[in-house]
N, C-alpha and C positions, 0 to 999 in steps of 0.2 A: 524323646528317648525311646529306643526300641527295647521292648521287654522280651524276656526269654520265652514266655508263653505265647507270644505273637508270631514266633518263627519256629521252624523245625529244621533239623540238620539234614543236609542233602549231600555232604561230601567234605573233602579236605583238599587244601592246596598242597601240591607237591613241589618239586624243585623248579627253579627257573628254567625256561626253555629259550636259549639264545641270549643275546645281550641287550635287547630292547624292552625288557620287562614282561615278556610273555610268560605265563605260568602254566604248569601242568595242573589240571584239576581232575581229581578222581571223585566221581559222583555215584550216588546210589539211586538218585531220582533225577530224570532229565526234565523236570517241570520247567526249569528256566528256558528251555528250548520250546516246549509245547505252548507256553503262554507268551513267548517273546518278551521275556522280562527285561526291564531296563537296568536293574541292579540286583546284586546279591548282598547278603549281610555276612560280614566276617567278624569273628570273635577276636578282638585285639585286646589282649591283656584283661579279659573279662568284660570288656565293653563291646556291645554289638554295634558295628559301624557299617553303614551302607557304602558300597563301592559300585559305581556305574560301569556297566559292561560296554567296552568300545568295540570288541570283536571276539569271536570264538569260532573254533572249528573242531569237529570231532576227530579223535584219533582212533577210538574204538567205542564199543557199547558202554564203557565205563570210564573213559578218559577223554577230556577235551583240552585243547590249548586255549587259554583265556587271556584276553587283554583287558585291563581295568584302567579307568581314568586315573591319572596321577602316578601310575606305576609304569615308568618309562626307562628303567635301567635294570640291569641284572642285580645291582646292589639292593634296590628297593624291592624287587621281586623276591630276593633271598630272605628278606625280613618277614615275608608272609609264609615261608615254608612251614608246613605242618599246621597251618591255621584252619580251624573248623569253619565250614561254609554253611550258612543257613538261608532259608527261603521264607518270605512272609506268608503266613497262613492265609491272609486276606486275598492274596493273588493266586492261590492254588486253583487249579482247574478241576479238582475232583469233587465228587459228591459223597454222601455217606456210604453208598454201596461200592465206591471205587477209590477208597483211601489207599495211599501207598503205605508201606510199612514205616517209612521214615516219618510220615505225618502223625502216626500213632504215639510216638514218643512224647511224653508229657501228659498223656491221657490218664485219668483216674480209673483204676480197675476195681470193679465190684464183683462180689460173689452172690449168686442167687441159686438156691437149690431146694430140694424138698426139706432139707434140714435148716435152710436159711431162706424162707420165702420172701422176706424183706431184704433187698440187696444190702450187703454189708461192704463197706470200703475195705479193700485189701491193701491198697497202696497206689503209688504212682509209677507208671511205666517209664523207666529211665532210658532203656535201650531195647530195640527190637533186634534180636540176633537172628538174622536170616542167612547165615553163612553155611548152615547145614540143612539137610532135608527136613528136619523137625524144627520149625521156627519157634523161638522162645521169647517171652516177654521177660526182661530182667527188670525187677522192681528197684526202686531207690535203695531199699534195704538189702539188696543182693539176692533176694529169692528169685527163683526161675519158675515161670509158669508156661506150660505148653500153649502155643497160640493156635491150637487146632480149631478149624472152622466149626466142628461139631460141638465144641465147648462154648462158643460165643453165642450168647442169647440176643444181645442188642448192641449196636454201635450208635452212639449219639455224638456226632461231630460238633454240633452246635455247643453242647455243654461239655465236650471233650471228655467223654466217659465211655467205658466198655463194661457191659455186664456179661459175666460168664457163669457157667454152671461148672465150677471147679470140683473135681472128684474129692470126696471126703478123704481127709488125711494128707492130701497133697501139700497143703499150706504148712503142715508141720514138719515137712522134710527139710 
């Protein structure tokens, strides 16, 4: 069984393309191409299911046309529309200094400052919003924390945690 903490979201399936089951795939991380992945993980009704890639080709820097094993008709492809796509953390090609924003979702966030010399857990990063110039960590409780590099003290990919020096008062907003 694939666990949510063992994968990270890299995109979403769009509409079918053609009648032979090809899918439009909007991605935020092209790790599947960099590591020549054999499969992607799709969230099917809350269950993470691996689907083997039979072919793909890029349409743009953020979209690919994707063929998956067993998806060979427009009807089957249509059933996957708007499905979230995940990638196994174990197959990722990045190291601690080169994590993608998508990989950080699910990390625990800690605050360490002059007022809090021992790191205190703030929450778990649910989403990294990088759609604007100012990147934000959205925590599971809905709080937003700026993901500015100057605030990040340490990133521990192995233990899936980030320690930040969060300005006093920001957590109360």
